[in-house]
VODO-375155 format. One line per 4 residues: for each residue x, y negated, z negated of N, C-alpha, C. Coordinates in pm, whole numbers, plus 32768, in hexadecimal, padded with zeros to 4 digits. Layout:
residues N
X Y Z X Y Z X Y Z | ...
END
This chain:
residues 263
B0F9 8D70 A5B5 B09B 8D3E A5FD B059 8C9E A5D5 | B042 8C65 A649 B032 8BE2 A61F AF96 8BC1 A662 | AF26 8B96 A610 AE91 8B79 A627 AE90 8AF9 A65D | AE4B 8AEA A6C4 AE05 8A59 A6D7 ADE0 8A18 A67F
ADE6 897B A66E ADAC 8937 A61A AD04 8935 A624 | ACCF 8908 A5CD AC37 8917 A5D7 AC0C 889C A56C | ABA4 8862 A59A AB5B 87FC A54C AB1B 8843 A4F3 | AB3A 87DD A472 AAE4 8826 A3FA AA5A 8812 A3EA
AA3D 88A2 A3C2 A99C 88A8 A3C2 A955 8863 A35A | A8C5 8851 A35B A897 8845 A2D8 A849 88D3 A2B6 | A85F 88E3 A228 A819 896B A1E2 A792 8973 A1DF | A74D 89E5 A1F0 A6A3 89E6 A203 A664 8973 A175
A68C 897F A10C A660 891A A0D6 A656 8873 A0E5 | A6EA 8849 A130 A6F9 87CC A14E A69C 87BA A1D3 | A68D 8818 A226 A62B 87FB A29D A5B0 87EB A25D | A569 885D A1FD A4EB 8833 A1E7 A4C8 87BC A19C
A52E 8792 A14B A51F 8717 A104 A538 86A4 A150 | A55B 86A6 A1C0 A55D 8628 A245 A4F9 863A A27B | A4B5 86AD A2B9 A426 869E A2EF A3AE 8689 A2A0 | A3BF 869D A211 A35A 8671 A1D7 A363 85CA A1B9
A3B9 85AE A1A2 A3DA 84FB A1AC A3AF 84C8 A22E | A3C9 8522 A2A5 A3AA 84E6 A328 A307 84DF A33B | A2E8 855A A319 A246 856D A30D A1ED 84F1 A2B8 | A22F 84D8 A243 A207 846C A1EA A1E6 83E6 A240
A267 83E1 A26C A272 8345 A2CB A204 8349 A32A | A211 839D A379 A1A4 83BC A402 A124 83AA A3CE | A10E 83EF A346 A06D 83E8 A31D A05E 8349 A2FC | A0A9 830A A2CD A0A7 828F A299 A085 8224 A309
A0DE 822F A378 A0F4 81D7 A3F5 A059 81F9 A436 | A04D 8251 A439 9FDC 8296 A488 9F3B 828F A452 | 9F49 823B A3E9 9ED4 8231 A38B 9E6E 81EA A3BB | 9E01 81C7 A385 9D90 8163 A3B4 9DDF 80E1 A3A1
9DB4 8063 A3FF 9DEC 7FF0 A3E8 9DE4 7FA6 A360 | 9D79 7FB2 A310 9D7F 7F69 A2AA 9DB6 7FBC A245 | 9E09 8036 A25A 9E7A 806C A20A 9EE0 8046 A225 | 9F07 8051 A294 9F86 8022 A2F8 9FA1 7F73 A2CE
9F2F 7F44 A2C5 9F43 7EB3 A2AE 9F7E 7EAD A206 | 9F8F 7F08 A1AC 9FC0 7F11 A136 A031 7F37 A139 | A084 7F4D A1AA A11B 7F71 A1C4 A15C 7F06 A1AB | A1AF 7EE1 A140 A204 7E7A A12C A2A8 7E69 A188
A2B5 7EDB A1C5 A348 7EC1 A205 A329 7F1E A28A | A2CA 7F2C A2DD A2C1 7F6F A34F A337 7F87 A385 | A37C 7F1D A3B4 A3F9 7F24 A3F3 A465 7F98 A3C7 | A464 7F77 A353 A4C6 7FE8 A303 A4A1 806C A2E7
A419 8076 A2F3 A3F6 80F2 A301 A3F7 814E A37F | A3E7 80FD A3F6 A401 8128 A47C A4AD 814E A481 | A4F5 8108 A452 A5A5 810B A454 A59F 818A A40A | A567 8193 A39D A577 8225 A336 A558 828A A395
A4E4 828A A3CD A4B7 82F8 A43A A501 831C A48C | A543 82D0 A4E3 A592 82B8 A551 A602 831B A527 | A63D 82E1 A497 A6D3 8332 A44F A6B9 83CB A449 | A648 83D4 A40B A618 8465 A3EB A5FC 84D1 A467
A5A1 847D A4D9 A5B6 84E5 A56F A656 84EF A5A2 | A69C 84A3 A597 A708 8495 A5CD A75D 8508 A570 | A75F 84F3 A4EE A7AC 8569 A47D A766 85E4 A4B4 | A6FF 8601 A4B6 A6D0 8698 A4C8 A6F5 86A9 A571
A6EF 8651 A5B6 A721 869A A64A A7B5 86BD A64C | A7DE 8676 A5FC A87B 8691 A609 A8B5 86FB A5B7 | A87A 8700 A53B A8AC 8721 A4CF A840 87BE A49F | A7C9 87CA A4C8 A76A 8842 A49C A795 88AD A4E6
A7BD 8926 A4AF A7D7 899B A50B A78C 89B7 A57F | A7AA 89EE A5FD A74E 8A0A A656 A752 8AA6 A662 | A6FC 8AE5 A691 A6FB 8B6C A697 A734 8B91 A717 | A780 8C15 A70F A7CB 8C37 A76C A754 8C6D A7D2
A795 8C66 A852 A74D 8CBF A8C0 A758 8D2D A8B8 | A700 8D8B A8F4 A6F1 8E28 A8E3 A780 8E52 A937 | A7B3 8E09 A997 A820 8E26 A9F1 A8B9 8DFE A9A6 | A8B7 8DBB A934 A90A 8D82 A8E4 A910 8DDA A872
A8C7 8E0E A842 A8DD 8E48 A7CB A93C 8EBF A7B5 | A95F 8F1F A816 A993 8F82 A7E0 AA3F 8F3F A7F7 | AA62 8ED9 A83A AAEB 8EA6 A812 AAED 8E47 A79B | AA90 8E0E A772 AA94 8DD3 A6E9 AAA5 8E1D A68B
AA6A 8EA7 A66E AA52 8EF9 A614 AB10 8F28 A616 | AB32 8F41 A68B ABB4 8F73 A69E AC2C 8F19 A657 | AC05 8E8E A67B AC45 8E38 A664 AC65 8E22 A5C6 | ABE8 8E15 A596 ABC5 8E00 A502 AC19 8E61 A4B5
AC0C 8F0C A4C3 AC2B 8F5C A480 ACEA 8F67 A4B0 | AD05 8F31 A50C ADA2 8F20 A538 ADCF 8EC8 A4C4 | AD8D 8E40 A4C4 ADD0 8DF2 A462 ADC1 8DEE A3E8 | AD5A 8E5C A3D4 AD49 8E93 A333 ADD0 8ED1 A30F
ADEC 8F2F A354 AE74 8F74 A344 AF03 8F12 A344 | AEF4 8EA8 A3A7 AF7B 8E69 A391 AF5C 8E04 A315 | AF12 8DF4 A2EA AEF5 8D83 A277 AF1D 8DE3 A1EF | AEE0 8E54 A1E5 AEF6 8E89 A17C AFA0 8EC5 A15B
AFD8 8ECF A1D2 B074 8F0A A1E5 B0AE 8EB7 A17B | B0F5 8ED4 A11E B135 8E8C A0B9 B0F0 8E0A A075 | B086 8E19 A086 B040 8DEF A013 B046 8E02 9F78 | B051 8D99 9F3B B096 8DC8 9EA6 B00C 8DF4 9E60
B030 8E6B 9E31 AFC5 8ECE 9DE5 AF6A 8E64 9D6D | AF02 8E9D 9D38 AEB7 8E3E 9CD3 AF15 8E4B 9C6F | AF5F 8ED6 9C43 AFAB 8ECF 9BCE B031 8E70 9BAE | B05D 8E65 9C33 B0BA 8DFE 9C4D B092 8D6C 9C2A
B018 8D30 9C69 AFDF 8CBA 9C72 AFB8 8CB3 9BD9 | AF8A 8CFA 9B80 AF44 8CF4 9B09 AFB3 8CDD 9A8D | B031 8D3E 9AB7 B090 8D42 9A47 B119 8CE3 9A6C | B116 8CB4 9AE6 B172 8C65 9B01 B213 8C9C 9AE9
B261 8D04 9B38 B2D9 8D27 9B19 B32C 8CC1 9B56 | B3B9 8CDD 9B52 B40A 8C8F 9B8C B41C 8CAE 9C2A | B416 8C2C 9C6E B3F5 8C39 9D03 B361 8C38 9D3F | B306 8C26 9CDE B289 8C38 9CF8 B247 8BBF 9D59
B28D 8B5F 9D20 B24F 8AC4 9D8E B299 8AD5 9DE1 | B319 8AF4 9E15 B354 8AF7 9E7F B332 8B5E 9EF5 | B2E2 8BE1 9EB9 B2A0 8C40 9EFC B234 8C00 9F42 | B1EB 8BA9 9EDA B15E 8B9C 9EE7 B171 8B08 9F75
B1D1 8AB6 9F5F B1E8 8A58 9FA6 B20D 8A8D A02D | B288 8AEC A035 B29D 8B1E A0C8 B215 8B5E A0F2 | B1C4 8B9A A0AA B15B 8BF6 A0F6 B0F0 8B93 A128 | B0E2 8B35 A0C7 B079 8AAC A108 B09A 8A7B A17F
B13B 8A47 A1A7 B143 8A1C A202 B15D 8A70 A261 | B14F 8AFC A284 B17B 8B52 A2E0 B0D8 8B6C A322 | B075 8B73 A2BA AFDE 8B81 A2CC AF8E 8AF8 A2E5 | AFD0 8A84 A2C0 AF6F 8A26 A2D3 AEF1 8A20 A33F
AF38 8A21 A3B8 AEED 8A1D A452 AEAC 8A9B A456 | AEDB 8B02 A425 AE70 8B8C A41E ADE5 8B80 A3C8 | AE0A 8B46 A356 ADAB 8B66 A2FE AD22 8AFE A321 | AD3B 8A7D A366 AD05 8A1B A396 ACAB 8A6A A402
ACDA 8ABC A453 ACAB 8AF8 A4C1 AC54 8B84 A48D | AC74 8BB6 A428 AC30 8C2A A408 ABAE 8BD6 A3C0 | ABA3 8B8C A36E AB35 8B4F A328 AAE8 8AFE A39C | AB15 8AC7 A41E AAC2 8AAB A471 AA7E 8B19 A4B6
AAC3 8B6D A4E5 AA8B 8BEA A51A AA04 8C16 A4A7 | AA3D 8C3C A435 A9DF 8C53 A3DF A96C 8C26 A3CD | A962 8BC3 A3B9 A8F1 8B65 A3BC A88E 8B5A A428 | A8C6 8B64 A4A6 A8A1 8B7E A526 A83D 8C1C A54D
A8AC 8C75 A4E3 A850 8CEC A50D A7D7 8D0F A489 | A7EE 8CA1 A41A A777 8C9A A3DE A6FA 8C5A A413 | A728 8C06 A45D A6BF 8BB9 A498 A65A 8BF8 A516 | A6D2 8C74 A524 A67B 8CCC A59B A642 8D34 A55A
A660 8D60 A4D8 A624 8DCA A4AF A66E 8E2B A49C | A6D6 8E24 A4C6 A752 8E94 A4EF A7AD 8EA8 A47A | A772 8EB1 A3EE A7D4 8EC1 A37E A80D 8F39 A383 | A870 8F6C A375 A8AF 8FE9 A35C A861 9033 A2D8
A83E 90B3 A2E9 A7E7 9107 A297 A839 9111 A20A | A8A9 9123 A206 A8F2 912E A186 A8E2 90A9 A138 | A8BE 9046 A150 A8BC 8FBC A0EF A839 8FDC A0BE | A843 8FBC A02E A7D7 8FBD 9FDB A773 8F3C 9FD1
A7C4 8EF0 9FEF A782 8E50 9FF0 A7AB 8DFD A072 | A75F 8DCE A0D2 A776 8DA6 A13A A7CF 8D42 A123 | A7CD 8CF4 A0C9 A827 8C5C A0BE A8BD 8C73 A0BE | A8E6 8D25 A093 A966 8D4F A08C A99A 8D58 A125
A969 8D2B A186 A988 8D2C A1FC A9E9 8CDA A22A | A9EB 8C65 A1D0 AA6D 8BF5 A1DD AAC4 8BED A15B | AA96 8C51 A0FF AAFE 8C3F A07A AB6A 8C9C A07E | ABE6 8C5C A099 AC6F 8C92 A0AE AC95 8CE4 A037
AC66 8CD6 9FB4 AC5C 8CFF 9F59 AC5C 8DB2 9F30 | ABEF 8DD8 9F9B ABC3 8E4E 9F9D AC48 8E96 9FF0 | AC9A 8E57 A037 AD1C 8EA3 A078 AD7D 8ED7 A016 | AD75 8E9B 9F97 ADFE 8EA5 9F4F ADF4 8F1B 9EE9
AE4D 8F6A 9EDA AE60 8FE0 9EAB AE42 8FCC 9E0F | AE33 9045 9DCB AE27 9026 9D38 AEC5 9024 9CFE | AF08 9080 9D13 AF9A 9097 9D0C AFD9 90BB 9D72 | B055 9081 9D98 B0AB 90BB 9E03 B102 90F0 9DE4
B117 915C 9E5A B174 91D4 9E3B B203 91BF 9E07 | B22D 9132 9E41 B2C8 9101 9E17 B2C4 9092 9DAB | B257 907F 9D86 B235 9008 9CFF B2B1 9003 9CBF | B304 8FBD 9C9C B363 8F9D 9C31 B341 8F41 9BCD
B31B 8F66 9B43 B308 8F0D 9ADD B377 8EF0 9A81 | B3EA 8F09 9AB0 B440 8EC7 9A36 B439 8E28 9A25 | B443 8DFB 99AC B42E 8D71 9975 B397 8D22 99A8 | B336 8D75 99AE B2B3 8D78 99A5 B28C 8CF7 9941
B26A 8CA7 9968 B223 8C43 992F B1B7 8C72 98B8 | B15E 8CC4 98E6 B0DC 8CFA 9893 B119 8DA7 989D | B13B 8DD2 9810 B145 8E44 9805 B0C9 8EA8 9831 | B0F5 8F36 9837 B088 8F83 985E B057 8FBA 97D7
AFD9 8FCD 97D5 AF97 8FEF 973A AF5F 906A 976F | AEEC 903C 97C8 AE7F 90B1 97FA AE55 9086 9892 | AE47 9114 98D2 ADF6 90EC 994D ADA6 9139 9954 | AD28 910F 9984 ACA7 9143 999B AC69 9157 9A19
AC98 91C4 9A3F AC7C 9206 9AC5 AC1A 928C 9AB1 | ABA1 9274 9AD9 AB21 92C8 9AD6 AAF3 92FF 9B59 | AAD0 937F 9B48 AAA7 93BE 9BB9 AAF5 93FC 9C06 | AABF 944C 9C7E AB2D 948F 9CD5 AB54 9429 9D33
AAF3 93CD 9D54 AB0C 9373 9DB4 AB65 9301 9D80 | ABED 9311 9D7A AC47 92A6 9D10 AC50 9236 9D8F | AC52 9236 9E0A AC66 91C9 9E63 AC07 915D 9E3F | AB76 9192 9E47 AB24 9142 9E21 AAEF 912F 9D94
AB1F 9145 9D3C AAE5 915E 9CBD AAEC 90D5 9C80 | AA87 90BE 9C14 AA7D 9049 9BAA AADA 904B 9B5A | AB2B 8FBC 9B49 AB82 8FD2 9AE0 AB61 8F6E 9AA1 | AB84 8F9C 99FC AB54 8F30 999C ABD7 8F04 9966
ABEA 8E7B 9935 AC77 8E50 98ED AC54 8E6B 985E | AC9D 8E61 9805 ACA0 8E6A 976A AC36 8E02 973E | AC2F 8D88 9780 ABD6 8D29 9759 AB43 8D65 976F | AB23 8D85 97D7 AAAD 8DA9 981A AA7A 8E1D 97B8
AAE3 8E99 9790 AACF 8EF3 972F AA93 8EB1 96AA | AAF3 8E71 967E AAA8 8E1D 95FD AA26 8DFC 960F | AA0A 8DBB 966C A98B 8D76 967E A906 8DC9 9681 | A957 8E5C 96E0 A8D0 8ECA 96EB A8BF 8EE6 9661
A944 8EF0 960B A916 8F32 9548 A8A7 8ECD 951F | A8AE 8E5A 955F A86A 8DF6 9503 A7E2 8E18 953F | A7A0 8E28 95A9 A742 8E33 9601 A6FD 8EB0 95A9 | A765 8F15 9597 A73D 8F99 9563 A77D 8FF7 956B
A7B7 903C 94F3 A816 90A2 94EF A807 9115 9550 | A783 913F 9550 A75C 919C 959D A77E 9177 963F | A772 90F7 9662 A7A6 90C6 96EB A820 90F3 9705 | A86E 90D6 969D A8FC 90B8 96B0 A930 9157 96B2
A8EB 91A6 966E A8FB 923F 9671 A8E3 928B 96DA | A874 9278 972B A856 929E 9786 A88F 9263 9818 | A8D3 91F3 980E A913 91DB 9886 A952 923C 98E8 | A9B0 9294 9893 A9E9 92F9 9903 A99A 9358 9939
A92A 936A 992B A8B3 93DF 993C A853 939A 9998 | A878 9324 99AB A80A 92D0 9A04 A837 92C4 9AB9 | A7D6 92C8 9B0D A801 92AA 9B90 A827 9227 9BA4 | A880 9227 9C18 A8A2 91A5 9C38 A82D 911E 9C49
A7CC 9157 9C7F A761 90F7 9C74 A714 90E4 9BF0 | A726 9125 9BA8 A6F6 9103 9B02 A772 90AE 9AB9 | A7E0 90DD 9ADE A861 9093 9AB0 A866 9010 9ADA | A83F 8FFB 9B73 A847 8F69 9BA4 A7C1 8F20 9B6D
A74A 8F5A 9B2B A6DB 8F0E 9AFB A722 8ECF 9A70 | A758 8F1B 9A1F A79B 8EF5 99AC A7FB 8E86 99B1 | A841 8E9A 9A41 A8BB 8E44 9A3B A87C 8DB7 9A79 | A811 8DC4 9AB4 A7E7 8D4A 9AC9 A7B0 8CF8 9A68
A77F 8D48 9A0C A722 8CFE 9990 A7A2 8CEB 9944 | A803 8D06 9919 A863 8CD9 98DA A8A9 8C5C 9918 | A8C6 8C52 99BE A8CE 8BFD 99EB A8A3 8B43 99D3 | A7E6 8B6D 99CE A7AC 8B0D 999E A7BF 8ACB 992B
A7E3 8B37 98F2 A7F0 8B07 9867 A871 8A90 985A | A8DA 8AD4 9898 A960 8A8B 9881 A95A 8A07 98C8 | A8FB 89F5 9931 A907 8996 999C A8D1 890E 995F | A8FD 889C 9964 A8CF 8829 990F A86E 87E1 9951
A80A 87BA 991F A7A0 877C 996F A7CA 8708 99C6 | A770 8710 9A29 A775 8694 9A8B A713 8655 9AA3 | A6FF 85D1 9A4C A6BA 8591 9A45 A693 8536 9ACE | A62C 84F8 9AE8 A5E7 84C0 9B68 A61A 8427 9B8D
A667 841A 9BE0 A6D8 83BC 9C05 A695 8352 9C57 | A6B2 82E7 9C60 A685 828B 9CAA A6A9 8288 9D54 | A72C 82C4 9D80 A74A 82E2 9DE2 A738 837C 9E15 | A6D8 83A9 9DBF A69A 843C 9DFF A657 8430 9E8C
A667 8498 9ED1 A61C 8499 9F5A A594 845C 9F4D | A57D 843B 9FCE A4DC 83F7 9F9F A47C 845B 9F89 | A486 84F6 9FDF A42C 855D 9FC4 A42B 857B 9F11 | A493 856B 9EC9 A4AF 858F 9E37 A455 851C 9DFF
A44E 848C 9E21 A409 8434 9DEF A37C 8448 9E01 | A350 8467 9E68 A2C0 8489 9E7B A2A3 8501 9E35 | A2F0 8563 9E39 A2C7 85DD 9DD4 A2A9 85AC 9D4E | A319 8562 9D13 A312 852D 9CA6 A2AC 84D7 9C56
A286 847A 9CCB A1FA 8435 9CB6 A17F 8481 9CB1 | A18E 84F5 9D04 A109 853D 9D09 A0EE 8573 9C87 | A174 8599 9C45 A163 85E5 9BBF A137 85A8 9B6F | A138 8516 9B51 A129 84C4 9AFE A0A2 846A 9B31
A059 84A4 9B96 9FC0 8456 9BA6 9FF4 83DE 9BE9 | A04B 83D2 9C37 A073 8337 9C80 A054 8326 9D0E | A006 82DC 9D45 9FEB 82CA 9DC5 A066 82BA 9E27 | A07B 82C9 9E81 A107 82B7 9EE6 A0D3 829D 9F86
A06D 82A3 9F87 A039 8292 A026 A04F 81F4 A048 | A09A 81F3 A095 A0A5 8156 A0E0 A0FD 80EF A08E | A126 8138 A026 A161 80F8 9FBE A219 80FA 9FEB | A282 8076 9FB4 A302 808B 9FC3 A33A 80DC 9F35
A3AC 80F5 9F6F A3F3 8159 9F0B A400 8139 9E87 | A432 80A0 9E90 A473 803F 9E01 A3DB 8043 9DD4 | A37B 8043 9DFB A2F7 800C 9DBA A2D3 808C 9D6D | A2EE 811E 9DB6 A2A0 819B 9D87 A317 81B0 9CF2
A393 818C 9D21 A3FC 81B1 9CB4 A3DA 815F 9C56 | A3BC 80C4 9C39 A3B9 8095 9BC8 A328 80C0 9B93 | A2CD 8100 9BB9 A23A 8127 9B87 A280 81BB 9B2D | A2C8 820D 9B95 A2E9 827D 9B32 A348 824C 9AA9
A388 81F3 9AC4 A3ED 81BF 9A4A A387 8188 99DD | A341 8148 99F8 A2C9 8109 998C A285 817F 9950 | A252 81F9 99B9 A207 826A 997B A263 82B5 9916 | A2FA 82AD 9935 A335 82F3 98DD A350 82BC 984E
A34F 8225 9866 A388 81E4 97FA A2EE 8202 977D | A286 81FE 97C4 A229 8203 9757 A206 82A7 9726 | A261 8311 976B A242 836B 975C A270 8399 96A7
END
């Protein structure tokens, strides 16, 4: 199967961020004259406005028309089957046996165009409100990792770089079960021995809450950066009580840094 190429689309959070920044610029440019006169770089603001509008026009997912929907869903499901075929399992990716890298590169080369098309259709289905019922989270519609099997029936683990110590497959729904690594089990024990001891008895939804909590613990903090999107600059300024209306980005960031230095 050869899928037609598709333009990379923005994810919902990216669309929302761009719309928020555009709304902020529009509010500033349409403000009363005595406020507009305080804009130090109106031409630059207009340029940024045009760039955002062009980005949304080209890359924001468009909903499918009703007469397009059935064909889109059919193609989406067919692409998922094509992508999943010979996709290295989670066990192979985790343990890295001999030949795993070559297997992954071969699969990646074969499916590159199909994955791009599958994500394109998925994001447009999400924009249409036609997310498949079996997905727990709407963002999974373009997450190719959910197509990966936990263990492949023909997996060969000879010479695996990571030895097999324990597997954590819980519940009857193995295909969609939430898996914990040894490191995550250790952190669960730190959170509370009762939590770790009850993992095998929890539902998938309960285990997913625990797993996300652990992921937040493992995730390094992401400090506010000068090159952060403008919408994030505005949010950070609002959190610190700094006014942003009609002001240049660099001036707002300078105030943020000054406030941080005094904290």
